[in-house]
ZAMARSE-10689 format. One record per residue (C-alpha): residue number from 1; residue in three letters; chain; x, y negated, z. Coordinates in Angstrom, 1 decimal, decimal comma, m for minus. Layout:
ZAMARSE-10689
+-----+------+------+--------+--------+--------+
! pos ! code ! unit !     c1 !     c2 !     c3 !
+-----+------+------+--------+--------+--------+
! NUM !  ALA !    A !      X !      Y !      Z !
...
+-----+------+------+--------+--------+--------+
end
This chain:
ZAMARSE-10689
+-----+------+------+--------+--------+--------+
! pos ! code ! unit !     c1 !     c2 !     c3 !
+-----+------+------+--------+--------+--------+
!   1 !  MET !    A ! m226,7 !   62,6 !   47,2 !
!   2 !  LYS !    A ! m226,8 !   64,3 !   43,8 !
!   3 !  SER !    A ! m229,2 !   61,7 !   42,4 !
!   4 !  GLU !    A ! m227,0 !   58,9 !   43,7 !
!   5 !  ILE !    A ! m224,0 !   60,4 !   41,8 !
!   6 !  GLN !    A ! m226,0 !   60,6 !   38,6 !
!   7 !  THR !    A ! m227,1 !   57,0 !   39,0 !
!   8 !  ARG !    A ! m223,5 !   55,8 !   39,3 !
!   9 !  GLN !    A ! m222,5 !   57,9 !   36,3 !
!  10 !  GLN !    A ! m225,3 !   56,5 !   34,2 !
!  11 !  SER !    A ! m224,3 !   52,9 !   35,3 !
!  12 !  SER !    A ! m220,7 !   53,6 !   34,3 !
!  13 !  LEU !    A ! m221,9 !   55,0 !   31,0 !
!  14 !  ILE !    A ! m224,1 !   51,9 !   30,4 !
!  15 !  CYS !    A ! m221,0 !   49,7 !   31,1 !
!  16 !  ILE !    A ! m218,8 !   51,6 !   28,7 !
!  17 !  GLN !    A ! m221,5 !   51,5 !   26,0 !
!  18 !  ALA !    A ! m221,9 !   47,8 !   26,5 !
!  19 !  ASN !    A ! m218,2 !   47,2 !   26,3 !
!  20 !  LEU !    A ! m218,0 !   49,3 !   23,2 !
!  21 !  LEU !    A ! m220,8 !   47,3 !   21,6 !
!  22 !  ARG !    A ! m219,1 !   44,1 !   22,5 !
!  23 !  ILE !    A ! m215,9 !   45,3 !   20,9 !
!  24 !  ILE !    A ! m217,8 !   46,4 !   17,8 !
!  25 !  VAL !    A ! m219,5 !   43,0 !   17,5 !
!  26 !  MET !    A ! m216,1 !   41,2 !   17,9 !
!  27 !  LEU !    A ! m214,6 !   43,4 !   15,1 !
!  28 !  LEU !    A ! m217,5 !   42,7 !   12,8 !
!  29 !  CYS !    A ! m217,2 !   39,0 !   13,4 !
!  30 !  PHE !    A ! m213,4 !   39,1 !   12,7 !
!  31 !  ILE !    A ! m214,0 !   41,1 !    9,5 !
!  32 !  SER !    A ! m216,7 !   38,7 !    8,4 !
!  33 !  HIS !    A ! m214,5 !   35,7 !    9,1 !
!  34 !  THR !    A ! m211,5 !   37,2 !    7,2 !
!  35 !  ILE !    A ! m213,7 !   38,0 !    4,2 !
!  36 !  SER !    A ! m215,1 !   34,4 !    4,2 !
!  37 !  VAL !    A ! m211,6 !   32,8 !    4,5 !
!  38 !  THR !    A ! m210,2 !   35,0 !    1,7 !
!  39 !  ALA !    A ! m213,2 !   34,1 !   m0,6 !
!  40 !  GLN !    A ! m212,6 !   30,4 !    0,1 !
!  41 !  GLN !    A ! m208,9 !   30,7 !   m0,6 !
!  42 !  LYS !    A ! m209,6 !   32,4 !   m3,9 !
!  43 !  ALA !    A ! m212,2 !   29,8 !   m4,9 !
!  44 !  THR !    A ! m209,8 !   27,0 !   m4,0 !
!  45 !  CYS !    A ! m206,9 !   28,6 !   m5,9 !
!  46 !  HIS !    A ! m209,2 !   29,1 !   m8,9 !
!  47 !  SER !    A ! m210,4 !   25,5 !   m8,9 !
!  48 !  GLN !    A ! m206,8 !   24,2 !   m8,6 !
!  49 !  THR !    A ! m205,7 !   26,5 !  m11,5 !
!  50 !  THR !    A ! m208,6 !   25,4 !  m13,6 !
!  51 !  ALA !    A ! m207,9 !   21,7 !  m12,8 !
!  52 !  LYS !    A ! m204,3 !   22,2 !  m13,6 !
!  53 !  GLU !    A ! m205,1 !   23,8 !  m16,9 !
!  54 !  ALA !    A ! m207,6 !   21,1 !  m17,7 !
!  55 !  ARG !    A ! m205,3 !   18,3 !  m16,8 !
!  56 !  PRO !    A ! m203,7 !   16,8 !  m19,9 !
!  57 !  THR !    A ! m199,9 !   16,9 !  m20,2 !
!  58 !  ALA !    A ! m198,5 !   13,5 !  m19,1 !
!  59 !  THR !    A ! m196,6 !   11,6 !  m21,8 !
!  60 !  LYS !    A ! m193,6 !    9,5 !  m20,9 !
!  61 !  PRO !    A ! m194,5 !    5,8 !  m21,2 !
!  62 !  LYS !    A ! m192,4 !    4,0 !  m23,7 !
!  63 !  ARG !    A ! m190,1 !    1,2 !  m22,5 !
!  64 !  THR !    A ! m191,4 !   m2,1 !  m23,8 !
!  65 !  PHE !    A ! m189,4 !   m5,3 !  m24,6 !
!  66 !  ALA !    A ! m190,7 !   m8,8 !  m25,1 !
!  67 !  ASP !    A ! m190,4 !   m9,6 !  m28,8 !
!  68 !  PHE !    A ! m188,8 !  m13,0 !  m28,6 !
!  69 !  ALA !    A ! m187,3 !  m14,9 !  m31,5 !
!  70 !  VAL !    A ! m183,5 !  m15,0 !  m31,3 !
!  71 !  LYS !    A ! m180,6 !  m15,8 !  m33,6 !
!  72 !  ASP !    A ! m177,8 !  m13,6 !  m34,8 !
!  73 !  GLN !    A ! m174,2 !  m14,6 !  m35,5 !
!  74 !  ASN !    A ! m175,1 !  m15,7 !  m39,0 !
!  75 !  GLY !    A ! m177,9 !  m18,0 !  m37,8 !
!  76 !  ARG !    A ! m180,7 !  m15,7 !  m38,9 !
!  77 !  VAL !    A ! m183,9 !  m15,8 !  m36,8 !
!  78 !  LEU !    A ! m184,8 !  m12,2 !  m35,7 !
!  79 !  ARG !    A ! m187,2 !  m10,7 !  m33,3 !
!  80 !  PHE !    A ! m185,3 !   m9,1 !  m30,4 !
!  81 !  TYR !    A ! m187,5 !   m6,0 !  m30,3 !
!  82 !  SER !    A ! m189,1 !   m5,4 !  m33,7 !
!  83 !  ASP !    A ! m185,9 !   m6,3 !  m35,7 !
!  84 !  LEU !    A ! m183,2 !   m5,0 !  m33,4 !
!  85 !  ILE !    A ! m184,5 !   m2,2 !  m31,3 !
!  86 !  LYS !    A ! m187,8 !   m0,8 !  m32,6 !
!  87 !  ASN !    A ! m187,4 !    2,9 !  m33,5 !
!  88 !  LYS !    A ! m183,6 !    2,7 !  m33,4 !
!  89 !  THR !    A ! m180,8 !    4,1 !  m31,3 !
!  90 !  VAL !    A ! m179,0 !    1,1 !  m29,8 !
!  91 !  LEU !    A ! m176,1 !    0,1 !  m27,6 !
!  92 !  ILE !    A ! m176,6 !   m3,2 !  m25,8 !
!  93 !  ASN !    A ! m173,9 !   m5,0 !  m23,9 !
!  94 !  PHE !    A ! m173,7 !   m8,6 !  m22,5 !
!  95 !  ILE !    A ! m170,9 !  m11,1 !  m23,2 !
!  96 !  PHE !    A ! m170,1 !  m14,8 !  m23,5 !
!  97 !  THR !    A ! m167,5 !  m16,2 !  m25,8 !
!  98 !  SER !    A ! m165,6 !  m18,2 !  m23,2 !
!  99 !  CYS !    A ! m165,2 !  m15,2 !  m20,9 !
! 100 !  LYS !    A ! m161,5 !  m14,3 !  m20,3 !
! 101 !  GLU !    A ! m161,7 !  m11,1 !  m18,3 !
! 102 !  VAL !    A ! m164,4 !   m8,5 !  m18,9 !
! 103 !  CYS !    A ! m165,9 !   m9,6 !  m22,2 !
! 104 !  PRO !    A ! m162,7 !   m9,3 !  m24,4 !
! 105 !  VAL !    A ! m162,4 !   m5,7 !  m22,9 !
! 106 !  GLN !    A ! m165,9 !   m5,0 !  m23,9 !
! 107 !  GLY !    A ! m165,3 !   m6,4 !  m27,4 !
! 108 !  LYS !    A ! m162,3 !   m4,1 !  m27,9 !
! 109 !  SER !    A ! m164,3 !   m1,2 !  m26,6 !
! 110 !  PHE !    A ! m167,1 !   m1,9 !  m29,2 !
! 111 !  ALA !    A ! m164,4 !   m2,3 !  m31,9 !
! 112 !  LYS !    A ! m162,9 !    1,1 !  m31,1 !
! 113 !  LEU !    A ! m166,3 !    2,7 !  m30,9 !
! 114 !  GLN !    A ! m167,2 !    1,1 !  m34,3 !
! 115 !  VAL !    A ! m164,2 !    2,9 !  m35,8 !
! 116 !  ALA !    A ! m165,0 !    6,2 !  m34,0 !
! 117 !  LEU !    A ! m168,6 !    6,3 !  m35,2 !
! 118 !  GLY !    A ! m167,7 !    5,3 !  m38,7 !
! 119 !  GLU !    A ! m170,5 !    5,0 !  m41,3 !
! 120 !  SER !    A ! m173,2 !    5,9 !  m38,7 !
! 121 !  VAL !    A ! m173,0 !    2,3 !  m37,3 !
! 122 !  GLY !    A ! m175,8 !    0,3 !  m38,8 !
! 123 !  LYS !    A ! m177,6 !    3,4 !  m39,9 !
! 124 !  GLU !    A ! m177,9 !    5,9 !  m37,0 !
! 125 !  VAL !    A ! m176,8 !    3,6 !  m34,2 !
! 126 !  HIS !    A ! m176,8 !   m0,1 !  m33,8 !
! 127 !  PHE !    A ! m174,6 !   m2,4 !  m31,6 !
! 128 !  ILE !    A ! m176,2 !   m5,4 !  m29,9 !
! 129 !  SER !    A ! m174,1 !   m8,0 !  m27,9 !
! 130 !  VAL !    A ! m176,3 !  m10,4 !  m26,0 !
! 131 !  SER !    A ! m174,8 !  m13,8 !  m25,0 !
! 132 !  THR !    A ! m175,2 !  m14,7 !  m21,3 !
! 133 !  ASP !    A ! m174,3 !  m18,3 !  m22,1 !
! 134 !  PRO !    A ! m176,7 !  m19,3 !  m25,0 !
! 135 !  GLU !    A ! m176,2 !  m23,0 !  m24,4 !
! 136 !  THR !    A ! m172,6 !  m22,7 !  m25,4 !
! 137 !  ASP !    A ! m172,7 !  m19,7 !  m27,7 !
! 138 !  THR !    A ! m173,9 !  m21,0 !  m31,0 !
! 139 !  PRO !    A ! m174,1 !  m18,6 !  m33,9 !
! 140 !  GLU !    A ! m170,9 !  m20,0 !  m35,2 !
! 141 !  ARG !    A ! m169,1 !  m19,3 !  m31,9 !
! 142 !  LEU !    A ! m170,5 !  m15,8 !  m31,8 !
! 143 !  ARG !    A ! m169,4 !  m15,1 !  m35,4 !
! 144 !  ALA !    A ! m165,9 !  m16,3 !  m34,6 !
! 145 !  TRP !    A ! m165,8 !  m14,1 !  m31,4 !
! 146 !  GLY !    A ! m167,1 !  m11,1 !  m33,4 !
! 147 !  GLU !    A ! m164,4 !  m11,6 !  m36,1 !
! 148 !  LYS !    A ! m161,7 !  m11,2 !  m33,4 !
! 149 !  PHE !    A ! m163,0 !   m7,6 !  m32,9 !
! 150 !  HIS !    A ! m163,8 !   m7,0 !  m36,6 !
! 151 !  ALA !    A ! m167,5 !   m6,8 !  m36,1 !
! 152 !  GLN !    A ! m169,1 !   m5,3 !  m39,1 !
! 153 !  ALA !    A ! m172,7 !   m4,7 !  m40,3 !
! 154 !  GLY !    A ! m174,6 !   m2,9 !  m37,6 !
! 155 !  TRP !    A ! m173,1 !   m5,0 !  m34,8 !
! 156 !  THR !    A ! m175,5 !   m7,9 !  m34,0 !
! 157 !  LEU !    A ! m174,5 !  m10,7 !  m31,7 !
! 158 !  VAL !    A ! m177,5 !  m12,5 !  m30,2 !
! 159 !  THR !    A ! m178,1 !  m16,0 !  m28,9 !
! 160 !  GLY !    A ! m181,0 !  m18,4 !  m28,8 !
! 161 !  ASP !    A ! m182,9 !  m20,8 !  m26,6 !
! 162 !  LYS !    A ! m181,9 !  m20,6 !  m23,0 !
! 163 !  VAL !    A ! m185,5 !  m19,9 !  m21,8 !
! 164 !  VAL !    A ! m185,8 !  m17,0 !  m24,2 !
! 165 !  LEU !    A ! m182,4 !  m15,5 !  m23,3 !
! 166 !  ASP !    A ! m183,2 !  m15,9 !  m19,6 !
! 167 !  LYS !    A ! m186,2 !  m13,7 !  m20,0 !
! 168 !  ILE !    A ! m184,3 !  m11,1 !  m22,1 !
! 169 !  LEU !    A ! m181,4 !  m11,0 !  m19,7 !
! 170 !  GLU !    A ! m183,6 !  m10,8 !  m16,6 !
! 171 !  GLU !    A ! m185,4 !   m7,9 !  m18,1 !
! 172 !  LEU !    A ! m182,2 !   m6,0 !  m19,0 !
! 173 !  THR !    A ! m179,8 !   m7,1 !  m16,2 !
! 174 !  GLY !    A ! m181,8 !   m8,7 !  m13,5 !
! 175 !  ASP !    A ! m180,0 !  m12,0 !  m13,9 !
! 176 !  PRO !    A ! m180,7 !  m15,1 !  m15,9 !
! 177 !  SER !    A ! m178,1 !  m16,6 !  m18,3 !
! 178 !  GLY !    A ! m175,0 !  m18,3 !  m17,1 !
! 179 !  ARG !    A ! m171,2 !  m18,2 !  m17,3 !
! 180 !  ARG !    A ! m170,2 !  m15,9 !  m14,4 !
! 181 !  GLU !    A ! m168,2 !  m12,8 !  m13,9 !
! 182 !  HIS !    A ! m170,4 !   m9,9 !  m14,5 !
! 183 !  SER !    A ! m170,3 !   m6,1 !  m14,7 !
! 184 !  PRO !    A ! m169,6 !   m4,5 !  m18,1 !
! 185 !  THR !    A ! m173,1 !   m3,0 !  m18,1 !
! 186 !  MET !    A ! m174,3 !   m1,3 !  m21,2 !
! 187 !  TRP !    A ! m177,7 !    0,1 !  m22,1 !
! 188 !  ILE !    A ! m177,8 !    3,1 !  m24,5 !
! 189 !  GLY !    A ! m181,3 !    3,9 !  m25,8 !
! 190 !  ASN !    A ! m183,4 !    5,7 !  m28,4 !
! 191 !  ASP !    A ! m186,5 !    3,6 !  m28,7 !
! 192 !  ARG !    A ! m188,4 !    6,1 !  m30,8 !
! 193 !  LEU !    A ! m188,0 !    8,8 !  m28,1 !
! 194 !  GLY !    A ! m188,2 !    6,4 !  m25,2 !
! 195 !  ASN !    A ! m184,8 !    7,7 !  m23,8 !
! 196 !  TRP !    A ! m182,6 !    5,2 !  m22,0 !
! 197 !  THR !    A ! m179,4 !    5,4 !  m19,9 !
! 198 !  GLN !    A ! m176,9 !    3,0 !  m18,5 !
! 199 !  THR !    A ! m173,1 !    3,1 !  m18,3 !
! 200 !  TYR !    A ! m170,2 !    0,7 !  m18,5 !
! 201 !  SER !    A ! m169,4 !   m0,6 !  m21,9 !
! 202 !  THR !    A ! m165,6 !    0,0 !  m21,5 !
! 203 !  ALA !    A ! m166,2 !    3,8 !  m21,3 !
! 204 !  ASP !    A ! m164,2 !    5,9 !  m23,8 !
! 205 !  ALA !    A ! m165,7 !    6,9 !  m27,1 !
! 206 !  SER !    A ! m166,2 !   10,5 !  m26,1 !
! 207 !  ARG !    A ! m168,3 !    9,6 !  m23,1 !
! 208 !  ILE !    A ! m170,4 !    7,2 !  m25,2 !
! 209 !  ARG !    A ! m170,9 !    9,9 !  m27,8 !
! 210 !  GLN !    A ! m172,1 !   12,2 !  m25,1 !
! 211 !  LEU !    A ! m174,6 !    9,7 !  m23,9 !
! 212 !  LEU !    A ! m175,8 !    9,1 !  m27,5 !
! 213 !  ASP !    A ! m176,4 !   12,8 !  m27,8 !
! 214 !  GLU !    A ! m178,5 !   12,7 !  m24,6 !
! 215 !  VAL !    A ! m180,7 !    9,8 !  m25,7 !
! 216 !  ASN !    A ! m181,1 !   11,3 !  m29,1 !
! 217 !  GLY !    A ! m182,4 !   14,5 !  m27,5 !
! 218 !  LYS !    A ! m179,7 !   16,8 !  m29,0 !
! 219 !  SER !    A ! m179,8 !   20,3 !  m27,6 !
! 220 !  GLY !    A ! m177,0 !   21,2 !  m25,2 !
! 221 !  ALA !    A ! m176,4 !   17,6 !  m24,1 !
! 222 !  SER !    A ! m176,4 !   17,2 !  m20,3 !
! 223 !  LYS !    A ! m179,1 !   14,8 !  m18,9 !
! 224 !  SER !    A ! m178,3 !   11,6 !  m17,1 !
! 225 !  LEU !    A ! m181,2 !    9,6 !  m18,3 !
! 226 !  VAL !    A ! m182,7 !    6,9 !  m16,1 !
! 227 !  ALA !    A ! m186,4 !    6,3 !  m15,6 !
! 228 !  ILE !    A ! m187,5 !    3,6 !  m17,9 !
! 229 !  ASN !    A ! m189,1 !    1,6 !  m15,2 !
! 230 !  GLN !    A ! m186,0 !    1,9 !  m12,9 !
! 231 !  PRO !    A ! m184,5 !   m1,4 !  m11,9 !
! 232 !  SER !    A ! m181,1 !   m2,2 !  m13,3 !
! 233 !  ALA !    A ! m178,2 !   m0,8 !  m11,4 !
! 234 !  PRO !    A ! m176,4 !   m3,3 !   m9,0 !
! 235 !  HIS !    A ! m174,4 !   m5,9 !  m10,8 !
! 236 !  TYR !    A ! m170,9 !   m6,9 !  m10,3 !
! 237 !  PHE !    A ! m170,2 !  m10,3 !   m8,7 !
! 238 !  GLY !    A ! m167,0 !  m12,1 !   m7,8 !
! 239 !  SER !    A ! m163,7 !  m12,7 !   m9,7 !
! 240 !  LEU !    A ! m161,4 !   m9,9 !  m10,6 !
! 241 !  ASN !    A ! m158,3 !   m9,7 !   m8,5 !
! 242 !  SER !    A ! m154,7 !   m9,3 !   m9,9 !
! 243 !  ASN !    A ! m154,5 !   m5,6 !   m9,2 !
! 244 !  CYS !    A ! m157,7 !   m4,9 !  m11,1 !
! 245 !  ARG !    A ! m156,6 !   m7,1 !  m14,0 !
! 246 !  ARG !    A ! m153,6 !   m4,8 !  m14,5 !
! 247 !  ALA !    A ! m155,6 !   m1,7 !  m13,8 !
! 248 !  MET !    A ! m158,3 !   m2,6 !  m16,3 !
! 249 !  LYS !    A ! m156,0 !   m1,8 !  m19,2 !
! 250 !  SER !    A ! m155,6 !    1,8 !  m18,2 !
! 251 !  SER !    A ! m158,4 !    2,8 !  m15,8 !
! 252 !  ASN !    A ! m161,3 !    0,4 !  m16,4 !
! 253 !  CYS !    A ! m161,1 !   m0,6 !  m12,7 !
! 254 !  PHE !    A ! m163,2 !   m3,6 !  m11,7 !
! 255 !  CYS !    A ! m162,4 !   m4,9 !   m8,2 !
! 256 !  CYS !    A ! m164,2 !   m7,6 !   m6,4 !
! 257 !  SER !    A ! m162,9 !  m10,3 !   m4,1 !
! 258 !  GLY !    A ! m165,2 !  m11,5 !   m1,3 !
! 259 !  VAL !    A ! m167,7 !   m8,6 !   m1,8 !
! 260 !  SER !    A ! m168,8 !   m6,4 !    1,1 !
! 261 !  THR !    A ! m167,8 !   m2,8 !    1,4 !
! 262 !  SER !    A ! m171,4 !   m1,7 !    1,1 !
! 263 !  ARG !    A ! m171,6 !   m3,7 !   m2,2 !
! 264 !  MET !    A ! m168,5 !   m1,8 !   m3,5 !
! 265 !  ARG !    A ! m170,1 !    1,5 !   m2,6 !
! 266 !  ALA !    A ! m173,2 !    0,5 !   m4,5 !
! 267 !  LEU !    A ! m171,1 !   m0,4 !   m7,5 !
! 268 !  VAL !    A ! m169,3 !    2,9 !   m7,4 !
! 269 !  PHE !    A ! m172,5 !    4,8 !   m6,9 !
! 270 !  SER !    A ! m174,2 !    3,1 !   m9,8 !
! 271 !  ARG !    A ! m171,3 !    4,0 !  m12,2 !
! 272 !  ILE !    A ! m171,3 !    0,4 !  m13,4 !
! 273 !  ALA !    A ! m168,0 !   m0,4 !  m11,9 !
! 274 !  PHE !    A ! m165,3 !    1,8 !  m10,6 !
! 275 !  ILE !    A ! m162,9 !    1,1 !   m7,7 !
! 276 !  SER !    A ! m159,7 !    3,1 !   m8,4 !
! 277 !  GLY !    A ! m157,6 !    2,9 !   m5,3 !
! 278 !  HIS !    A ! m157,5 !   m0,9 !   m5,2 !
! 279 !  SER !    A ! m158,9 !   m2,6 !   m2,1 !
! 280 !  CYS !    A ! m160,7 !   m5,9 !   m2,3 !
! 281 !  ASN !    A ! m158,9 !   m9,1 !   m1,2 !
! 282 !  ARG !    A ! m161,5 !  m10,1 !    1,3 !
! 283 !  ALA !    A ! m163,7 !   m7,1 !    1,7 !
! 284 !  ARG !    A ! m165,8 !   m7,5 !    4,8 !
+-----+------+------+--------+--------+--------+
end
């Protein structure tokens, strides 16, 4: 009887020892796995840090323009990029001389800005107005149009062969040349720094000064620059309705007849045209 009890006790002790050994083995495996994972994480982190330190700092690619031959309002042959844009700060808008709605407003805006910026025009900043109707807009017509708005040195009006202007306009606006209602889009850029932004060319002088500070990289200027490879913002289509013709004089409102509501939202979002409380005639 006594030996039977001792045998049971020994069996129980053996079971307990076996369980303890099993637990110890499991703990050792867990510790080993934890050490291995930690070492791998440290190695990965070190390699990523080293790769990041070794990776060269990315440089912003410079916007490129095709260097086509064009003519200015005086009939001079110029290269669109190398003569008008290269290493300069520029304002570029789009007009045609027979336009009766948006273009005269743009002309007046440039004229006011020309006065506001004073002697810096032609030295620190250059105005470029590109004709969207080169087949009609001869240098003589452009010069006469510019004279209405007292265009001075530093404000270049551009025309040329239709094929050439089509390529320039498609690059800058997304549309070929043609006499059509269009948005008062304006590009503002510093070619040397590669900074470009877009606004509407009827903006007040203070807003354009702010954007000029941005593209010129002046400290303290808020940033609203666009990626240089970003497609042009949506463009305005359709004729101006009577409400907007009246509102243009005071609020730069550009409404659109026969343009969808989603299109209007896109225009507002792009800041190229603003709808100031006036509904479209046939918005659908």
